[in-house]
MILUMKOL-188538 format. One line per 5 residues: for each residue x, y, z of C-alpha. Coordinates in Angstrom, 2 decimals, padded with zeros to 5 digits, always signed. Layout:
N
X/Y/Z ~ ...
//
This chain:
713
+161.60/+112.06/+144.78 ~ +159.54/+108.85/+144.32 ~ +155.99/+108.76/+143.03 ~ +154.72/+106.56/+145.95 ~ +155.54/+106.65/+149.66
+154.61/+103.67/+151.82 ~ +154.03/+104.01/+155.49 ~ +153.83/+100.74/+157.54 ~ +154.61/+098.97/+160.73 ~ +157.74/+096.88/+160.91
+155.82/+093.64/+161.51 ~ +154.17/+094.15/+158.10 ~ +157.49/+094.41/+156.18 ~ +157.15/+091.12/+154.16 ~ +153.89/+092.16/+152.38
+155.13/+095.71/+152.04 ~ +158.34/+094.50/+150.36 ~ +156.26/+092.39/+148.00 ~ +153.96/+095.32/+147.24 ~ +156.87/+097.71/+146.57
+158.49/+095.29/+144.24 ~ +155.37/+094.70/+142.27 ~ +154.61/+098.37/+142.01 ~ +158.15/+099.05/+140.79 ~ +157.79/+096.26/+138.23
+154.84/+098.23/+136.91 ~ +156.88/+101.27/+136.54 ~ +156.08/+103.23/+139.66 ~ +158.89/+104.69/+141.63 ~ +158.42/+103.67/+145.32
+160.01/+104.88/+148.58 ~ +159.85/+103.04/+151.86 ~ +162.30/+103.10/+154.72 ~ +164.33/+100.36/+153.25 ~ +165.55/+103.26/+151.01
+167.24/+104.92/+153.98 ~ +171.00/+104.65/+153.55 ~ +173.66/+104.48/+156.23 ~ +174.47/+107.94/+157.52 ~ +171.13/+109.50/+156.35
+169.14/+111.62/+158.69 ~ +166.20/+109.24/+159.42 ~ +163.51/+111.74/+160.28 ~ +164.47/+114.27/+157.73 ~ +164.53/+111.77/+154.94
+161.08/+110.40/+155.94 ~ +159.60/+113.93/+156.09 ~ +161.08/+114.96/+152.84 ~ +159.87/+111.91/+150.89 ~ +156.41/+111.89/+152.52
+155.74/+115.60/+151.63 ~ +157.09/+115.21/+148.05 ~ +155.23/+111.92/+147.17 ~ +152.24/+112.16/+144.81 ~ +150.60/+109.07/+146.46
+151.12/+107.81/+150.09 ~ +150.05/+104.22/+150.72 ~ +149.29/+103.63/+154.44 ~ +149.51/+100.02/+155.52 ~ +146.85/+099.61/+158.28
+147.06/+096.48/+160.53 ~ +146.60/+095.85/+164.13 ~ +150.25/+096.85/+164.68 ~ +150.09/+099.71/+162.21 ~ +147.02/+101.22/+163.86
+148.86/+101.54/+167.06 ~ +152.04/+102.97/+165.59 ~ +152.46/+106.62/+166.17 ~ +154.72/+106.93/+163.09 ~ +152.07/+105.39/+160.76
+149.26/+107.50/+162.30 ~ +151.28/+110.72/+161.89 ~ +152.23/+109.92/+158.26 ~ +148.56/+109.00/+157.55 ~ +147.50/+112.37/+158.91
+149.95/+114.23/+156.72 ~ +148.78/+112.31/+153.64 ~ +145.09/+112.83/+154.38 ~ +145.63/+116.52/+154.74 ~ +147.59/+116.61/+151.38
+145.00/+114.47/+149.58 ~ +147.62/+111.75/+148.73 ~ +146.36/+109.08/+151.10 ~ +145.72/+105.46/+149.74 ~ +144.69/+103.15/+152.57
+145.36/+099.41/+152.61 ~ +144.80/+096.72/+155.23 ~ +147.58/+094.09/+155.48 ~ +145.69/+091.82/+157.90 ~ +142.02/+092.49/+157.19
+141.53/+094.76/+160.15 ~ +139.72/+098.15/+159.91 ~ +141.62/+101.50/+159.93 ~ +141.67/+103.32/+163.31 ~ +139.01/+105.83/+164.13
+139.63/+108.97/+162.28 ~ +140.66/+107.20/+159.08 ~ +137.68/+105.07/+158.28 ~ +136.08/+107.56/+155.95 ~ +138.93/+106.65/+153.37
+138.30/+103.69/+151.15 ~ +140.57/+100.92/+152.33 ~ +141.90/+098.05/+149.96 ~ +142.08/+094.70/+151.72 ~ +145.45/+093.06/+150.92
+145.26/+090.40/+153.57 ~ +144.68/+087.61/+151.02 ~ +146.89/+089.04/+148.21 ~ +149.54/+086.56/+146.98 ~ +151.63/+089.04/+144.98
+149.82/+088.70/+141.61 ~ +149.55/+091.87/+139.59 ~ +146.14/+090.87/+138.17 ~ +144.58/+090.49/+141.56 ~ +141.62/+093.01/+141.93
+142.99/+094.41/+145.10 ~ +146.31/+095.20/+143.54 ~ +144.58/+096.63/+140.40 ~ +142.54/+098.95/+142.76 ~ +145.80/+100.23/+144.24
+147.32/+100.88/+140.82 ~ +144.25/+102.72/+139.68 ~ +144.23/+104.86/+142.92 ~ +147.88/+105.74/+142.32 ~ +147.35/+106.51/+138.68
+144.51/+108.87/+139.68 ~ +146.88/+110.78/+141.92 ~ +149.41/+111.05/+139.07 ~ +146.77/+111.98/+136.42 ~ +147.46/+115.00/+134.11
+144.41/+116.75/+135.54 ~ +145.66/+116.63/+139.06 ~ +149.22/+117.59/+137.97 ~ +147.70/+120.60/+136.17 ~ +145.86/+121.72/+139.34
+149.03/+121.36/+141.39 ~ +150.96/+123.48/+138.95 ~ +148.16/+126.15/+138.93 ~ +148.18/+126.16/+142.72 ~ +151.91/+126.56/+143.01
+151.87/+129.32/+140.40 ~ +150.21/+131.55/+142.97 ~ +153.31/+131.60/+145.11 ~ +156.04/+130.99/+142.59 ~ +156.96/+132.16/+139.18
+155.80/+129.36/+136.94 ~ +155.48/+130.10/+133.20 ~ +151.82/+129.90/+132.06 ~ +152.58/+127.48/+129.31 ~ +154.56/+125.17/+131.44
+153.72/+121.55/+131.38 ~ +154.34/+119.22/+134.31 ~ +157.22/+116.75/+133.81 ~ +155.19/+114.35/+135.94 ~ +153.15/+113.68/+132.76
+155.49/+110.80/+132.20 ~ +155.11/+107.65/+130.04 ~ +152.32/+105.70/+131.84 ~ +152.72/+101.97/+132.50 ~ +149.01/+101.41/+132.79
+147.27/+098.89/+130.45 ~ +145.16/+101.67/+128.76 ~ +148.19/+103.61/+127.69 ~ +148.26/+104.88/+124.12 ~ +151.58/+103.92/+122.64
+152.46/+104.19/+118.97 ~ +155.60/+102.66/+117.27 ~ +156.55/+104.29/+114.02 ~ +158.39/+101.73/+111.94 ~ +161.30/+103.05/+109.67
+159.89/+104.57/+106.51 ~ +160.73/+102.69/+103.25 ~ +162.64/+104.63/+100.63 ~ +160.58/+104.55/+097.44 ~ +162.67/+107.18/+095.67
+164.27/+106.26/+092.37 ~ +167.76/+106.94/+093.80 ~ +168.82/+104.62/+096.61 ~ +171.01/+107.39/+098.06 ~ +167.78/+109.26/+098.95
+167.39/+106.95/+101.86 ~ +168.74/+109.61/+104.10 ~ +165.71/+111.68/+103.24 ~ +163.24/+108.96/+104.22 ~ +165.19/+108.36/+107.45
+165.20/+112.04/+108.21 ~ +161.49/+112.41/+107.79 ~ +160.94/+109.43/+109.90 ~ +163.04/+110.89/+112.78 ~ +161.52/+114.27/+112.58
+158.09/+112.67/+112.84 ~ +159.06/+110.86/+115.92 ~ +160.15/+114.25/+117.46 ~ +156.80/+115.83/+116.66 ~ +154.78/+112.94/+118.29
+156.96/+113.06/+121.32 ~ +155.48/+116.52/+122.07 ~ +152.01/+114.94/+122.66 ~ +150.96/+114.61/+126.21 ~ +148.49/+111.74/+125.75
+150.33/+109.58/+123.27 ~ +153.62/+107.79/+123.96 ~ +155.92/+107.17/+120.99 ~ +158.48/+104.41/+120.94 ~ +161.94/+105.88/+120.36
+163.93/+105.68/+117.05 ~ +166.62/+103.34/+118.38 ~ +164.06/+100.70/+119.35 ~ +162.11/+100.74/+116.09 ~ +165.04/+100.72/+113.71
+165.57/+096.99/+114.34 ~ +162.34/+096.27/+112.67 ~ +163.26/+097.81/+109.27 ~ +162.18/+095.27/+106.56 ~ +161.20/+092.84/+109.40
+159.17/+089.70/+108.46 ~ +157.54/+089.73/+111.89 ~ +153.80/+090.32/+112.10 ~ +152.42/+093.60/+113.37 ~ +150.98/+092.04/+116.50
+154.43/+090.41/+117.31 ~ +156.26/+093.75/+116.79 ~ +153.64/+095.54/+118.88 ~ +153.97/+093.13/+121.68 ~ +157.76/+093.36/+121.72
+157.76/+097.11/+121.73 ~ +154.82/+097.51/+124.13 ~ +152.85/+099.41/+121.49 ~ +149.08/+099.52/+121.09 ~ +149.35/+100.86/+117.43
+151.94/+100.60/+114.68 ~ +152.60/+103.15/+111.93 ~ +154.07/+102.04/+108.72 ~ +155.14/+104.45/+105.97 ~ +157.22/+105.19/+102.75
+158.61/+108.29/+101.24 ~ +159.02/+108.83/+097.54 ~ +160.95/+111.79/+096.38 ~ +161.05/+112.60/+092.59 ~ +161.98/+115.90/+091.18
+160.06/+118.68/+092.94 ~ +157.44/+116.31/+094.43 ~ +157.34/+114.17/+097.52 ~ +154.83/+111.47/+098.28 ~ +154.47/+110.15/+101.87
+152.30/+107.11/+102.36 ~ +151.34/+106.15/+105.88 ~ +148.95/+103.71/+107.58 ~ +148.10/+103.21/+111.20 ~ +147.47/+099.59/+112.32
+145.99/+098.18/+115.50 ~ +148.71/+096.38/+117.40 ~ +146.50/+093.52/+118.62 ~ +144.16/+092.82/+115.80 ~ +146.35/+093.84/+112.84
+143.52/+095.81/+111.44 ~ +143.97/+099.24/+109.66 ~ +142.80/+102.14/+111.64 ~ +143.73/+104.98/+109.33 ~ +145.65/+105.56/+106.27
+146.58/+108.60/+104.05 ~ +148.74/+109.52/+101.14 ~ +150.33/+113.07/+101.15 ~ +151.39/+114.15/+097.61 ~ +152.86/+117.64/+097.66
+155.51/+119.92/+096.27 ~ +158.90/+119.25/+097.83 ~ +159.59/+122.11/+100.25 ~ +160.65/+122.02/+103.93 ~ +157.44/+123.81/+104.93
+155.29/+121.06/+103.35 ~ +157.37/+118.33/+104.96 ~ +156.86/+119.93/+108.27 ~ +153.09/+120.37/+107.73 ~ +152.84/+116.76/+106.75
+154.51/+115.61/+109.82 ~ +152.10/+117.78/+112.01 ~ +149.17/+116.47/+110.18 ~ +150.25/+112.81/+110.70 ~ +150.73/+113.54/+114.34
+147.30/+115.02/+114.74 ~ +145.72/+112.12/+112.83 ~ +147.52/+109.61/+115.08 ~ +146.18/+111.38/+118.16 ~ +142.62/+111.43/+116.70
+142.70/+107.76/+115.65 ~ +143.92/+106.74/+119.09 ~ +141.22/+108.88/+120.66 ~ +143.81/+111.07/+122.52 ~ +142.65/+114.65/+122.81
+145.16/+117.38/+121.91 ~ +145.73/+120.05/+124.54 ~ +146.01/+123.69/+123.51 ~ +149.69/+123.25/+124.24 ~ +149.95/+120.27/+121.94
+148.30/+122.17/+119.13 ~ +150.55/+125.24/+119.59 ~ +153.71/+123.01/+119.42 ~ +152.40/+121.35/+116.24 ~ +151.58/+124.62/+114.65
+155.06/+126.08/+114.60 ~ +156.88/+127.27/+111.47 ~ +159.19/+125.06/+109.57 ~ +162.94/+125.51/+110.89 ~ +164.14/+126.44/+107.34
+162.67/+127.32/+103.93 ~ +165.66/+126.17/+101.98 ~ +165.57/+122.56/+100.64 ~ +169.30/+122.53/+100.10 ~ +169.94/+123.37/+103.71
+167.32/+120.85/+104.91 ~ +168.99/+118.13/+102.78 ~ +172.41/+118.83/+104.12 ~ +171.01/+118.81/+107.65 ~ +169.47/+115.41/+107.22
+172.59/+114.03/+105.72 ~ +174.53/+115.17/+108.75 ~ +171.99/+113.58/+111.07 ~ +172.24/+110.31/+109.13 ~ +176.10/+110.27/+109.63
+175.75/+110.72/+113.37 ~ +172.65/+108.37/+113.63 ~ +174.36/+104.93/+113.09 ~ +174.98/+102.91/+116.18 ~ +178.39/+102.03/+114.73
+179.39/+105.78/+114.16 ~ +183.08/+106.34/+114.69 ~ +185.11/+109.52/+115.05 ~ +185.34/+110.09/+111.21 ~ +181.66/+109.88/+110.96
+181.10/+112.79/+113.36 ~ +183.71/+114.81/+111.50 ~ +181.76/+114.10/+108.30 ~ +178.56/+115.14/+109.97 ~ +180.00/+118.43/+111.02
+180.92/+119.14/+107.40 ~ +177.28/+118.50/+106.34 ~ +176.04/+120.80/+109.12 ~ +178.41/+123.52/+107.98 ~ +177.02/+123.21/+104.50
+173.51/+123.55/+105.75 ~ +174.58/+126.63/+107.80 ~ +176.34/+128.14/+104.77 ~ +173.12/+127.96/+102.75 ~ +170.92/+129.14/+105.63
+172.77/+130.68/+108.52 ~ +169.43/+131.21/+110.40 ~ +168.62/+127.45/+110.39 ~ +169.12/+126.63/+114.12 ~ +169.11/+122.81/+114.03
+172.37/+122.40/+112.21 ~ +174.07/+124.59/+114.72 ~ +172.61/+122.39/+117.57 ~ +173.61/+119.24/+115.94 ~ +177.04/+120.42/+115.14
+177.41/+121.05/+118.81 ~ +176.23/+117.53/+119.54 ~ +178.77/+116.14/+117.13 ~ +181.60/+118.10/+118.71 ~ +180.39/+117.05/+122.21
+180.25/+113.45/+121.34 ~ +183.89/+113.68/+120.02 ~ +184.86/+115.35/+123.30 ~ +183.17/+112.85/+125.62 ~ +183.90/+109.66/+123.74
+187.02/+110.33/+121.68 ~ +189.59/+112.09/+123.88 ~ +188.37/+115.13/+125.83 ~ +190.11/+117.52/+123.41 ~ +189.03/+120.97/+124.80
+189.17/+122.37/+121.23 ~ +186.07/+120.22/+120.51 ~ +184.38/+121.48/+123.59 ~ +185.11/+125.16/+122.74 ~ +183.68/+124.49/+119.30
+180.53/+122.95/+120.80 ~ +179.96/+125.87/+123.07 ~ +179.99/+128.28/+120.14 ~ +177.57/+126.24/+118.23 ~ +175.19/+125.97/+121.23
+175.31/+129.64/+121.74 ~ +174.35/+130.25/+118.14 ~ +171.57/+127.75/+118.31 ~ +170.23/+129.31/+121.47 ~ +170.16/+132.76/+119.81
+168.19/+131.39/+116.80 ~ +165.71/+128.98/+118.46 ~ +165.88/+128.80/+122.21 ~ +162.89/+126.45/+122.51 ~ +163.84/+123.93/+119.85
+164.19/+120.41/+121.11 ~ +167.42/+120.13/+119.14 ~ +168.80/+123.30/+120.69 ~ +167.74/+122.28/+124.18 ~ +169.39/+118.84/+123.85
+172.62/+120.28/+122.71 ~ +172.57/+122.85/+125.55 ~ +171.86/+120.05/+128.11 ~ +174.73/+117.85/+126.88 ~ +177.00/+120.88/+126.92
+176.23/+121.53/+130.50 ~ +176.50/+117.78/+131.37 ~ +179.38/+116.43/+129.31 ~ +181.22/+119.73/+128.71 ~ +180.98/+121.23/+132.32
+179.46/+118.63/+134.53 ~ +177.15/+121.48/+135.56 ~ +174.50/+119.14/+136.94 ~ +172.04/+121.82/+138.07 ~ +171.87/+123.73/+134.80
+171.83/+120.36/+132.74 ~ +168.80/+119.21/+134.83 ~ +167.09/+122.65/+134.41 ~ +167.37/+122.40/+130.59 ~ +166.27/+118.72/+130.49
+163.17/+119.59/+132.48 ~ +162.37/+122.22/+129.94 ~ +162.65/+119.71/+127.12 ~ +160.18/+117.38/+128.95 ~ +157.82/+120.31/+129.47
+157.76/+120.53/+125.68 ~ +158.05/+116.90/+124.78 ~ +157.02/+114.70/+127.64 ~ +157.61/+111.45/+125.73 ~ +161.26/+112.24/+124.81
+163.17/+109.07/+125.75 ~ +166.59/+110.72/+125.25 ~ +165.68/+113.50/+127.64 ~ +164.45/+111.10/+130.30 ~ +167.68/+109.00/+129.99
+169.88/+111.92/+130.09 ~ +167.98/+113.39/+133.12 ~ +168.47/+110.02/+134.95 ~ +172.26/+110.10/+134.36 ~ +172.46/+113.72/+135.64
+170.36/+113.31/+138.79 ~ +172.21/+109.97/+139.47 ~ +175.37/+112.16/+139.79 ~ +173.69/+114.35/+142.35 ~ +173.03/+111.29/+144.54
+169.31/+111.12/+143.92 ~ +169.33/+107.46/+143.00 ~ +165.63/+106.68/+143.45 ~ +164.60/+109.54/+141.17 ~ +167.31/+108.46/+138.78
+165.90/+104.91/+138.57 ~ +162.39/+106.17/+137.99 ~ +163.44/+108.50/+135.12 ~ +165.43/+105.71/+133.54 ~ +162.45/+103.34/+133.72
+160.34/+105.89/+131.94 ~ +163.12/+106.15/+129.26 ~ +163.05/+102.28/+128.93 ~ +159.22/+102.31/+128.33 ~ +159.79/+104.66/+125.40
+162.99/+103.02/+124.14 ~ +162.70/+099.24/+125.20 ~ +165.36/+097.93/+122.77 ~ +168.12/+100.45/+123.52 ~ +170.79/+098.39/+125.39
+172.37/+101.42/+127.13 ~ +169.34/+101.90/+129.35 ~ +169.13/+098.67/+131.20 ~ +173.01/+098.71/+131.27 ~ +172.99/+101.95/+133.09
+169.95/+100.93/+135.26 ~ +171.78/+097.76/+136.40 ~ +174.69/+099.89/+137.62 ~ +172.50/+102.21/+139.62 ~ +170.48/+099.37/+141.14
+173.59/+097.29/+141.95 ~ +175.24/+100.24/+143.54 ~ +172.50/+100.87/+146.06 ~ +171.89/+097.16/+146.84 ~ +168.75/+096.37/+144.70
+170.32/+093.10/+143.77 ~ +167.49/+091.21/+142.25 ~ +166.51/+094.09/+139.99 ~ +170.12/+094.73/+139.11 ~ +170.57/+091.14/+137.88
+167.31/+091.36/+136.07 ~ +168.59/+094.39/+134.14 ~ +171.93/+092.69/+133.40 ~ +170.00/+089.74/+131.98 ~ +168.06/+092.16/+129.82
+171.27/+093.61/+128.53 ~ +172.55/+090.23/+127.69 ~ +169.20/+089.44/+125.82 ~ +169.38/+092.66/+123.78 ~ +173.10/+092.39/+122.88
+174.46/+089.02/+123.89 ~ +177.96/+089.55/+122.32 ~ +178.44/+093.28/+122.96 ~ +181.47/+094.25/+125.01 ~ +179.16/+096.48/+126.99
+177.17/+093.46/+127.94 ~ +180.17/+091.79/+129.41 ~ +181.07/+094.95/+131.32 ~ +177.64/+095.58/+132.64 ~ +177.18/+091.96/+133.83
+180.59/+091.90/+135.41 ~ +180.09/+095.21/+137.23 ~ +176.75/+094.05/+138.65 ~ +178.43/+090.84/+139.98 ~ +181.18/+092.99/+141.45
+178.75/+095.43/+143.16 ~ +176.93/+092.48/+144.80 ~ +180.12/+090.82/+146.04 ~ +180.63/+087.95/+143.63 ~ +184.21/+088.12/+142.43
+184.38/+084.89/+140.40 ~ +181.19/+085.47/+138.58 ~ +182.32/+089.08/+137.84 ~ +185.41/+087.81/+136.27 ~ +183.69/+085.20/+134.18
+181.24/+087.72/+132.90 ~ +184.08/+090.13/+132.06 ~ +185.89/+087.39/+130.14 ~ +182.79/+086.44/+127.91 ~ +183.39/+086.31/+124.22
+182.42/+089.61/+122.59 ~ +182.05/+090.87/+119.05 ~ +184.21/+093.97/+119.52 ~ +187.04/+094.26/+121.96 ~ +188.42/+097.58/+123.07
+190.40/+099.49/+125.69 ~ +187.56/+099.50/+128.31 ~ +186.85/+095.75/+127.87 ~ +190.48/+094.82/+128.66 ~ +191.16/+097.07/+131.65
+187.82/+096.24/+133.25 ~ +188.58/+092.50/+132.76 ~ +191.94/+093.06/+134.42 ~ +190.19/+094.89/+137.35 ~ +187.81/+091.91/+137.90
+190.69/+089.47/+137.65 ~ +192.57/+091.35/+140.35 ~ +189.42/+090.99/+142.70 ~ +189.63/+087.13/+142.33 ~ +193.13/+087.27/+143.85
+193.92/+084.18/+141.76 ~ +197.45/+084.48/+140.24 ~ +196.51/+082.33/+137.19 ~ +193.52/+084.53/+136.29 ~ +195.40/+087.75/+136.92
+198.41/+086.60/+134.84 ~ +196.03/+085.53/+131.99 ~ +194.24/+088.97/+131.96 ~ +197.62/+090.68/+131.26 ~ +199.23/+088.15/+128.76
+196.09/+088.28/+126.62 ~ +195.74/+092.07/+126.72 ~ +196.48/+093.28/+123.16 ~ +199.23/+095.89/+122.77 ~ +196.84/+098.20/+120.92
+194.31/+098.33/+123.75 ~ +196.78/+098.98/+126.55 ~ +196.59/+102.68/+126.64 ~ +194.88/+105.88/+125.27 ~ +196.09/+109.44/+125.02
+194.03/+110.14/+128.20 ~ +195.30/+107.16/+130.09 ~ +198.77/+106.28/+128.76 ~ +199.82/+104.16/+131.71 ~ +196.76/+101.94/+132.16
+198.41/+098.57/+131.49 ~ +201.48/+099.34/+133.52 ~ +199.59/+100.71/+136.54 ~ +197.15/+097.64/+136.42 ~ +200.19/+095.41/+136.26
+201.90/+097.28/+139.22 ~ +198.63/+096.84/+141.25 ~ +198.71/+093.11/+140.44 ~ +202.22/+092.90/+141.74 ~ +201.14/+094.69/+144.89
+198.10/+092.54/+145.48 ~ +200.11/+089.25/+144.85 ~ +203.02/+090.39/+147.09 ~ +205.60/+090.44/+144.12 ~ +207.73/+093.10/+145.70
+210.72/+092.73/+143.38 ~ +208.60/+093.05/+140.30 ~ +206.82/+096.04/+141.83 ~ +210.02/+097.76/+142.72 ~ +211.35/+097.34/+139.12
+208.23/+098.63/+137.29 ~ +207.34/+101.73/+139.44 ~ +210.33/+103.88/+138.66 ~ +209.66/+103.29/+134.89 ~ +206.13/+104.44/+135.21
+207.18/+107.52/+137.31 ~ +209.83/+108.41/+134.78 ~ +207.49/+108.25/+131.86 ~ +204.76/+110.31/+133.62 ~ +207.24/+112.89/+134.82
+208.37/+113.45/+131.20 ~ +204.84/+114.37/+130.20 ~ +203.55/+118.02/+130.19 ~ +200.38/+116.68/+131.83 ~ +200.86/+113.30/+133.51
+197.20/+112.78/+134.22 ~ +195.21/+114.25/+131.30 ~ +192.25/+112.15/+132.38 ~ +192.43/+113.75/+135.80 ~ +189.43/+112.93/+138.06
+187.03/+112.12/+135.15 ~ +184.08/+110.14/+136.48 ~ +184.78/+106.61/+135.22 ~ +188.44/+106.82/+134.48 ~ +190.95/+103.86/+134.14
+193.12/+105.33/+137.01 ~ +193.47/+108.50/+139.01 ~ +196.20/+110.83/+140.27 ~ +196.37/+108.99/+143.52 ~ +197.06/+105.63/+142.00
+200.88/+105.84/+141.36 ~ +201.63/+107.68/+144.59 ~ +199.73/+105.09/+146.49 ~ +201.61/+102.14/+144.85 ~ +204.87/+104.02/+145.77
+203.89/+104.49/+149.34 ~ +204.20/+108.24/+149.03 ~ +201.68/+109.35/+151.63 ~ +202.42/+113.06/+151.14 ~ +201.70/+112.80/+147.36
+198.52/+110.86/+148.03 ~ +197.34/+113.61/+150.47 ~ +198.22/+116.29/+147.97 ~ +196.25/+114.52/+145.21 ~ +193.26/+114.03/+147.52
+193.34/+117.66/+148.53 ~ +193.42/+118.72/+144.90 ~ +190.57/+116.34/+144.20 ~ +188.31/+118.00/+146.90 ~ +189.40/+121.46/+145.76
+188.84/+121.08/+142.01 ~ +186.92/+117.98/+141.12 ~ +183.36/+118.52/+140.04 ~ +180.70/+117.39/+142.35 ~ +179.63/+113.89/+141.27
+178.15/+111.53/+143.91 ~ +177.92/+108.52/+141.53 ~ +181.55/+108.86/+140.47 ~ +182.55/+108.50/+144.11 ~ +181.97/+104.86/+143.54
+185.20/+104.96/+141.58 ~ +187.03/+107.96/+143.27 ~ +186.67/+106.87/+146.85 ~ +187.78/+103.33/+146.20 ~ +190.96/+104.64/+144.52
+191.61/+107.11/+147.29 ~ +190.97/+104.44/+150.03 ~ +193.38/+102.00/+148.27 ~ +196.03/+104.60/+147.94 ~ +195.92/+105.50/+151.66
+195.92/+101.73/+152.51 ~ +198.95/+101.13/+150.37 ~ +200.64/+103.86/+152.26 ~ +199.63/+102.20/+155.70 ~ +197.19/+105.00/+156.56
+194.29/+102.63/+157.61 ~ +192.36/+105.40/+159.29 ~ +192.05/+107.44/+156.07 ~ +191.30/+104.34/+154.06 ~ +188.46/+103.51/+156.34
+187.09/+107.00/+156.27 ~ +186.64/+106.95/+152.45 ~ +184.93/+103.50/+152.70 ~ +182.60/+104.85/+155.27 ~ +181.93/+107.81/+153.00
+180.88/+105.22/+150.35 ~ +178.54/+103.65/+152.85 ~ +177.11/+107.07/+153.68 ~ +176.33/+107.66/+149.94 ~ +175.24/+104.18/+148.69
+174.17/+102.53/+151.87 ~ +175.35/+099.39/+153.71 ~ +175.23/+097.36/+150.42 ~ +178.44/+099.06/+149.47 ~ +180.18/+096.62/+151.77
+179.49/+093.78/+149.32 ~ +181.97/+095.16/+146.80 ~ +184.41/+096.06/+149.54 ~ +184.40/+092.50/+150.86 ~ +185.75/+090.89/+147.60
+188.55/+093.53/+146.92 ~ +191.77/+091.88/+148.09 ~ +193.63/+095.01/+149.32 ~ +190.91/+095.57/+152.03 ~ +191.63/+092.25/+153.74
+194.28/+094.18/+155.60 ~ +191.36/+096.03/+157.35 ~ +189.32/+093.02/+158.49 ~ +190.59/+093.27/+162.12 ~ +189.57/+096.94/+162.37
+186.47/+097.72/+164.38 ~ +185.27/+100.29/+161.79 ~ +185.51/+097.83/+159.02 ~ +183.74/+095.23/+161.20 ~ +181.00/+097.86/+161.82
+180.43/+098.18/+158.08 ~ +180.23/+094.43/+157.77 ~ +177.65/+094.17/+160.51 ~ +175.60/+096.93/+159.09 ~ +175.62/+095.11/+155.70
+174.51/+091.80/+157.35 ~ +171.63/+093.56/+159.17 ~ +170.61/+095.23/+155.95 ~ +170.69/+091.77/+154.15 ~ +168.55/+090.23/+156.97
+165.98/+093.03/+156.83 ~ +165.69/+092.89/+152.90 ~ +165.83/+089.01/+152.56
//
């Protein structure tokens, strides 16, 4: 569901396109019929989005006033109280709609500071205001079971110029012992969690502020880079049984002090928790952000533990998980710290929750060992028993549903609960984006990820993931902008190379994709090399393909989950290049090795796998085995619309290699039904599909893409 629905006449498409792009650049999610994808039910999609939108912009013009569609949609919006009228050519709205204020856009040149555009953004913001959302929830509660203390997740991070945004810089460790830095970092992170619970104040996420530790930049420069209106600096001094926390709030524009305080108290978890709550209240007061009763209730809770030793062990465990460079061993060490905290205070829920997070991270990123997943589930169950509404518990529960089970419905439910409690939690917004992307709700996913980016502007993962979503559904300009942002944030990262290459692939530029994938990076790994080989294959240039294999280091050619990655990519290269003798020699070797394994495909149909159970049967031309693998996929693979971007290409290619062109085309058409006509752009550069170019069904996809390109040019 998008925030804004735009109704217009086809002749007004150029100005509507410009308006949509400018609104999206300002953080609003926008739906107009460009969003209709191939295979969608046209009328049903329009009606669904129209009814769900919080604001409906109706583009009146001489043509629009005569359009039955525009008038009908305007009537629905007027009845719902969501109508925002604009005139694209200076003409008046038709009779029956002139009582509504109409913004004249006829002379608008696309500038965001134009008074007419500002009027529109103000009107939209009014429709999305917390007051209106509260009223909507109260109304819906009369006909649905809505908890009385529920907060609307539509209270999202605002992009308006008067938003109250605070960035809390890393706290300096003033303790005599350098090793007490973990305590200062822990207090800092816990404070961010407290502030994220506020409705009216946005807080920049930890990952974005950590880069400013000991920074020589001025406060205004830091505030500008982070999009913050105020900066909080602080220090923590721990000595014996006392703790001193010194904080000062500074205006982000003028560099003037707004408020400062020194907290000097006995060192207990209760006092630390109280200090964090006091600081949060003072920030809200200084920024003239009224606390709601819900805010006050959340800030007035009890400390999660009364034992300092347990609290220390918990913070040490968090520190070991916190580093961006954390490896497998770090997560095992974190688990030991959490176990120590639990041994001291078994009723302390947060160590149980974070122990689950550590096990889930090991499972998702380091080998999908089901023993780790089972341990995570046990820890989640314990955390839920102890503190079901804790942010830490709910995040662990959400990731368990998502990473552990791919139970998207339950994961989304838990994430919505987190955002009820902490509407400014960037991690929850990002995770929600990934979850709903897998359900195929791409516009909603983009909106959620943009909200996360406003709260965590320096986290490279967010624009990287956003570029993939935008590229997949054909938002080419925005996808490239996000890829550029990834490059700016992390120019030498292997993920930067992968993200940029994948965007070029999705928009049908094979050579640029390979060049991006071959960029010099600061840390090479398994994914970097197999994705580079994939993009080399799509160039169909023998020299580039050969180079991608000869420079692929032995240690990165396989993993326990994907033991035959290098050999299967090499076999695919032989197939694409027509090297039948080499192909005939390598396939029996691969088959023999896989047959000797208890589980030849431990990676199965994981979302973004190196290869799938159809890959080898397809290369061998074994149609029956391909059909069996596809049947197993449909019977057992978890529902994941975004992963079909990988699954369906692999299935289509396998059928094509078995000379079943009809089935190959069917799965390419399925991709077009999910991602729209833009999906043809990637299809057009993949060399195996050249065999389909004479097929009418292939040509129909090509024509649909050309028509889409003309309409969106």
